N, C-alpha and C positions, 0 to 999 in steps of 0.2 A: 284544337281548331275543329269545328265537323267539315269546315270545308277550306280548299287551302285557296289564299289569295290570288285575284286575277291576274294575268301577265299577257302581252299584246304578243304574238304568236305569227309567223310568216304563212301565211294561209290563203287562198284565194278569198278575195272578197266574195261576199254574200249577200251584197247587195250594188243596185245598178245605181245611175244619177242620171235623170233626166235635169232638163234644163228645170232649175229651183224654181219657187214660188216668191213674186218680187210685189212689192207693197207699190200701192197705187198711191200717186203723191196728192191727186187733187179732193181723195177722199179719204176717210177713216177706215179705212178697211182693213183685216190685218195682211190677208194675202188671198192673192188669185193663181190660179193655176195658169200657164201657159198653156197652148191649144196643142202642142207634143207629151206636155206631160197628161192629159187626160185621155189621151187615144189609146190604154190599155184595154182595153173594155169598159162597156156604157154602166156598170157595177160600180165602178172607181168614182164616178163624181158623185159628191156629197148630195143626199138626199135632204129636202125639205125637214125640216126638225118638226114635228108635229108633236103639238103639246096635248093629252090624253085629260080629257072632264074627267073619263070615270077614275080613272085611279088617282085623280086630285080632290075628287070630290069631297071630304069630308076636310080638307082647307079649304075650298070653293065656300063650301056652304059657314064653314065659321069665316073666312075674310066676309064674305055677301051680309051677313049680320051683323060683324066689325063698322063697315060701312054704312049700313041705314043706322046705327048705332051712334057714329059721326057725325051724321045729315043732321039729326035729330039734336045731337048737343051744341051743332053750330048756330039752329033755330033758336034753340034757348038760350045761350049764351049773349045772344044779339037783340033779345026781348028787355025790355024796361022793365020786369020783375027781376031779372037776374042783374041787372047794373046797378038796380036799387041796391040788392043784395052785397052790393061790393062798398058801400058805400061806409064809411066811419069814422074814427078821427085823424085826424092828420099830423103824422109824428112832426117833431124840429128838429132830426137831427138824423145823422146814420152815424150808429155806434162805435162801428170800424171799419177801416178800408180795409177789406181781406188782399192781400200781396197776388198779383196776378203771375201765373208760371207758364202762361201761354207765351210764345215768341212774339218779338216785337222789330217793327222795319221801319225805322228811316226814311225808307226811300218808297218803300207801302203808302208812308203816312204822308210824303211830299203829292201820289201820282193820287189820294184824297180829297188833297186840299185844292188839287186841278178840276176834283170832278168824277174820276177815275177808278170805278170800283169796280176792281176785280177780287173776286169774290168769288165761294165754292158755288158752282154751277154755272157760271160764266164772266163776263167783262160787260160794266156799261159807261157809260158816259153821261153824267149829269151834265145837260148846256144850260138849264134854268136855273143851276144854282143847289138845287136842290133834290137829291137822289129820290126821294119818295113821290117824283113827279113821273120816275123813268117807268117806262113797260119792262118788266123782269124777263128777261130770259129764260129765266126757269122756277120752278119752283123753289128749287133748291136757294138761287140766287137770292128770291124773297125773304127765306128765311132766314138766310145770312144779311143782308141787311136789317131786317128788323128786331134780328138778337143784337146789334152793334155790338158785335163780337169784334168788327174791326177796329173800335175805337182804342184797340191795346195800344195801336199802331204809334197813336200821339203820346203815348209815356215818355219815347224818347225825345220827344223833344215838343214841349207846349208851349210856345209861346202867348203873351197875354190876345194875338190877332188870333194867333189857332183856337185858344180856349172862346172867343168871341163867337167866331164861326162853328166851332163844337154847340155852341148853347144854342148856335138860332137851328141847326139840323135839329137838337133835341127838341125844341122849342115847337116846332114844324110839326114835327112826329107827334107829340102829345097831342097838339090843337087838330090832327087829323086822325090819328088814330089811336088819342088816347084812351076813347070808349072801346073801340069792337073795330076788330079786322081780319075778318078770317085767317091770315097765316100769321100776323104779328102776335097776335093772342092763343098762339097754340103754346101748350103747357112746356114743351123742350125751348120755344124762340122766350117765352115770357120769362123761362129761368134762368136763361144768358142772358140776359138784355136784365134783369136785374141782379146780377151776377156782375157783369160786367158799370153796370153804373154806380154802383157800391163802390168796387174793385180803383175806379175810378174817381169818385167822386171829387177830392182835392181838384181834380184837373176843371173840372165841369161845375163843379159850386162853388172855390176860389172864385171872389169879387164877384161875384155873381148877384144881382140886386133882389131883394124879396123876394119879391112877386113870383119869379122866375123859382127860386130856391123853392118857395112853397109848391107852386106846381108841378114841380118835378118829386118833389117829398112826396104829395098828396097822391103823384101816379105812380108813384111806387108800391105805397101803400096800397092803392086798388088791385094793382097786379098781384100783388102778395098773395091777396083774399081771394082773388079769381084762383094761381096755382094749387092753393089750398084745397079748392074744390077739383081741378082737375089733373091735377099732377098724375096719378093713376091711368088717365087716359091716353096720357104722351105714347107715340107708337115705340114698340119692345124694341131692345138693345142700347145704344148708347143716347138715344133722345130720352129715352125712361129713365136710364142713369145721369144725365145733366138734370129734368125735370125733381129729382127725389135732393141731389144735391143744392138746384137751387131753392127746392122748399125749406133745408136747415140752415141755409144761406140766412133765409130772409129769416128766421125767428133767430138770429145771431144778429144778423145788424142793421133790423128795425124793431120799434119796439113795438109791446105785447106780441111776441113772437111766441112764446110756450109752447102755443098748441102748435103749429110750424113750426118748430124742431121735432115736438116730439112724432108727430105723423111722418114727418120728414127721415127721422132717424130709422124708423122701424121700416118705413119703404127703402133705403139708401139700406141697410141690411138685407134685407134680402134681396136689392137689386146686386150686392155685392157677391154675394151667395149663389145666386144663378150664373152672373158674367163674369166674374173674373176666377180663372180657373183653380185647381189648385196647384200647379204649373207656374200659376201666375199670368197667363197668357189672357186675352178677351177668349170669350165664347164664337164673337165674329173671326178668330186667329186672322185679325189685322194688326200687324203689328203697332202703326201708327196711333190706334184707337185707345192700344195701354198708355200711350203717351198721353193722349188728350186726359183721360181718366185719371190718371197719375196728378198730373197739372192739377184737376178738377179739387182731388181728394188732398193735395197738399196745402190747395188756397183754404178748403174749409179748415184743415188742420189750424189754420194762422188764423184765420178770424176766430175758432173756439179758442184757440190761448190766448188774445189778444182782451177776448171777452173774463177768462178766467173758469172758460167752461172744460168738464171733462169731455177727452176725445175717445169715443166709445171703441173699446179692442176691438172689433170689427173691420175699424177703419184702419187700426194701425197694421193690421195683419194682412189687410187687403193690399197696404203699400209694401208692405215685407218681401209679398208673397212676388209682389211685381218690378220692383228692385230687379234682380237677378234675371226677369226676362227680358228687361229693358238692354241689357248690358246683352244676354243671349242673343240678340237679336243685331247688334251692331258689328256693321263690318270695322276694317282697320280704319277707316276714315269720319270713324265717331258720327256715321248715319248709317238709316237702317236699311235692313235689307228689304226688297220689295217682295212684298207677296202681299195676298187677297184683297188688293184697292189701297193699300196704304204706299206715301212715298219715301224719299228719303229723310224725310223732316227736314226743317231748319238746322243748321251746325250750329253746336253748343245746346241746345233743345234737352237731348237726352243727358248732357254731362252735367246741366245745370240742375234735373230730377235726381243723378244718383248721388249728389253731393249731401242727400238726403237719406241718403242709404246707410241704415243701420248696421247691415252686416249680419242680421239675425236668421238669415234663411240661405242658404249654400248654393251656390252654384250647380248648374248642371247640362252634361253633354247633350241631351234627349228630353226634349220637351214632351213628355207621354200626352198631356190631353189638346194642349193647344194643335202637336202635330208635326214636329219641327226636329230636324238633328244639326248638331254642329261639328263641324269636323276641324280642328285647331293644329296643325303641325308646323313648327316653325315660324316663318311670315305669313306664310299660305292659310285661307281659313276658305270651308266651304258650307254655305248654311244651304238643306235641303227641305223642300215638302213635301210632307210623308202622312199627312192628315186628308182626311174628309172634308168635308162640305159640313160647313155650322149649320145648326139644324135651321128650318123654316126661316121666318123673317127677318132671323140673322145672317143670313145667306145673301142677302139684297145686296150687300158691294163685294162680296167673294169674288176671287174668280177659280176659272180651271184648268190649274198647272200643276196639278199632285204630280210628283215625282221631278218636278223643277228644282233647281238649284243655282246658285247665284255663287260667284269664287270671285276672290277677291287676292293681293299679296300686297302683305304691310297697308300703306293706305291707298292702294292703288287699286280698281274694283276692271276686274277682265270679262268674267261671264257673268250678266247678267238677266235678268228677266224687263219686259217691257217697260210694266211700271202702269200707273194712270194721272188721269190730270184733269182733275176736278173743276179748273178753273177753265176750261177749254170746250166744256159743256158734255152735254148728256152722250151724245157720237162716239166724243175718244173712248169715256169711259167705259160704256158698254163696251166697242170696240178691242179694247184693250184688256176685259175677262177671257179671251179667248183663249185655248193653250196652245193654237199659231204665237201668240203673244209672251210666250213664257220658255226656256231652255229646258226642252222636253222634247218626247214623239206627238205626234201629228199625223192621225190613221185618216186618210180619204179627204182633205182638208172637214174635217169632222174636230169638233173642242170631245175632251172625255164626261164634261157634264154641260148643261141648256140652260142657258137662262127663261125662265117663261116666256111664250110669244100670245099674241093671240091679245087684242086690244081689251077686252074685257077682262081677261085672265089677268092677264099684268095689273088693272084697275083696281081689282077684285084684292092679288095677290102680293103687287108688287113687281120688281123684278131679282126673284130670287134664283136660287140656284138651285135647280134639280136635274135626275138621274143621273146624278154622276156615281163615280167609283162606291163601291159597297163593301167592296174588301179590299182593303191595304195593310200590306207585311213587309213589316222590315224588322232588321235585324243587325246589330251592327257586331263587327268582332274585331279583335286587338291580338298582334303579337308582335313579335321583333320587328318583323317587315315596314308596318302600318298598320294602317286601318280601313278595315272595307266594312261598308254600308250596303247590304244584300236588300234590294227592295221589290214591290210588286204594286199594282193596284188591276182594277177587271172593269176601269171605264169603258174599255171598248169590246168587253164580251157579250153584251147585248146586240148592238147593233153590229159586230163586225165577226164576232167569232174569236176574239185575238186576247190575250192578256199582254199585256206589258211588265219586263222586269228589266230592272236597272241595276246596277254592282258599279258601284264609285270604290276606287283604292286609291289612298295616300300616303303614302312615304312621310315616316318620322320627321326624314327632313323640311318635308313640305316642296317637294323641289320635281319631285315625279308623280303623276295622276295618271290613272289607267282606269278607264271606262268600257261598260260593256252593254247593249241595250240589246232586249231579244223580243222579240214578238212570236208570243206562242200561240198556234192554232187550240181553240177551245169548241170545234162545232162549227170550226170556217169553211164556208162551201168556195169561194171564190177566191180570187187572188184580189191585195189592196194592193194603194199607194200606200205610203210612208214619207214620213221628213221628220228625220232628227235634226234640231234645230238648238243653234248653241250663240244666242244677243250676244253682241259683243256692245262694251261698252263705248260711248262714241270716242274717247280720249285715247284708245286704242286704236293702232293703226295695223292692219292685216294686208298681208303680201300670198299669195297663194303660191305653191313652189310646181315648179315645171312639171314633177310628176304627178299634178292635179290630186295628190294625197296628204299634202301638205298644208300647212298654213305658217306663216312666219307672224307672231303678235309683238306689237313694238309698245310699251309704256311710255308713258310722258318720262318715268327718270332716266329710260332709255333701256331697262329691261326688257328680255326677250326672253317670250315662251314659244316652243313651237308644238303646235297643234297636228295631230297626223290619225289618219285612220287607217282601215285596210280595206277601203272604199274610194270611188273617187267624191272630191269634195266641191263644193259650190262657194263661192262667196256672193252674197245677194243683201240687195238693199233692207234697210229699216230701219226702226223709228223708236227712240228713247223718251219716256216720259217719266222720268223720275224721281224729275225737284217737281214735278204736280201742277207750272204753270208754265213749262214750255215742252216745244217736239222740238226734239234735235234728232237730226239725220246720223242714222248708224250704220254698222254692217251686219249680218249676221253668216254664219258658216251653217251651212247646210249641206246633210250627209241624206241623196234619198234614195228610196228602192220599192221594190213590189213584193209582198207576200207572198208563201206559198202556204204548200201542202206540211211540209214542215218546220222547226221554230224558224224563224231570220234573224240575224244575227249582227250586228255592227260592233268593232270594237273599235273605242279609241284612245288616243291618251294625249297630255300635255306634260311638256319637261322644260322646265329652267334652262337656257342656255347661258353659258358660263364661256369665257374667253374666245377663243376658234370655235367654238361649240356654237356659237352665235351665226355663222353663216353658212353653215353643214346645214343639209335636211334631215329630217328622222328615218 
């Protein structure tokens, strides 16, 4: 072993502890620093991030051209010429109803019946009966509404009155938006709507009158023809993947679909090659996106199997790669780790998908392309982010969480990242992308990567992540004592002249975890404030010791872990958005200090207490 495993030793603290950052309850800000903590020197205050037009000129030009092309296409698509091109014979039936593998909720169905639409992008109530009269709280919410993806929740229980209510909503959409609507007819929205209507065709068409049935089938045929011409124009990433899958599906479940199926399978093969990495991760690095793509692919396999069609090997190989990645990102509670815009996911969703795992691909402890490490010792599990931001458009939902990690013991989460809450609106989603919302080190209240700012730049490029770490190193060592993960990133080198190194050691029994964070100067000219944060899951009760250098963590099961450090520790307020639709109060352990001309080191440890040790201090 080229490097000894780290151990906590008795030594003088190498960092001091000012008042910790605190979350402001009135607004979705990550952290603000008290007046006393910014009194070191003026240079400690983070400067406003400035987007460089020159450095990003190529992307801006490409984005501007794409925007002009999209504007022209919108004019074309609502023109009489385009609308006439969508005319054609009306199908008399849907050949198959593909199974939906996306999670369903009776509780959500009940809210929808009452007119409350909690969708990605916001929460709105239809007080006049139809949600299509509502002013959308966001563009994302409008896409979710017009996709009809929410229709799946009614599959859990669809009585005749419920079916009639759904038929009325669909009939209203066909009357008001069935010809053209700027949001509703976007390629990926159209694709999702076609998939959903076909998957739940029995729910909406059973016992329906002939006129309603013919109007719905005619609308689906027009939408399929539109998708055939526009699928390639869908935004890069998951949206384009959905458009490709929807195009293939429309060729499977609707008559006269050979051309759509052929073009869709070619497009899907290209998207799977570009988006699904060799280790099974998605290029966005979002674990939940893997679940979504796998669900849609399994639905496509089901539809093709029902039609006795041959499933292309590219689809089966993609699923074979993705299944081990799904298992890789699961905590002991059966839900996902929180990285890069993903939520925990709905309970049972991963397990449903994993029941289709063929086992042809071996599991790994290191996701080389997606950029994650997994350390499993005894009942203890650590999942760490050791990857760079996704490229270009693929980073629009990525987080500045390099070298953050999550820790669980059995089915109980202990240290987490903040997560995201798409149903709570864009402000919370963007706030939770900051480094301070992750269990890692933040320097001068500044994230290790930045979201594009400036109204015009955001309109052209979207909220992509830029100027993040370019050099990330990670090595895994193992011997008879345990496993050591040795990592570093240079995300703070350009603004502050500092490199962040993080070592995490886990003993083989999982009961002893030791860590070390080092901030090494690389051209630094002044001292900087920093904070090492460990966000706690809301179910964990934390009590700081009288020495101010230890914290006792009590889990719901009664198990006790003791966190200790060689510097003063503060317990600060925090928020947890892991479920994606709720904001929960929690706490975070904060070790704060100031860098100097020499490397600054913070050592910390977590040990599981047993018996009499539970009442002792570290």
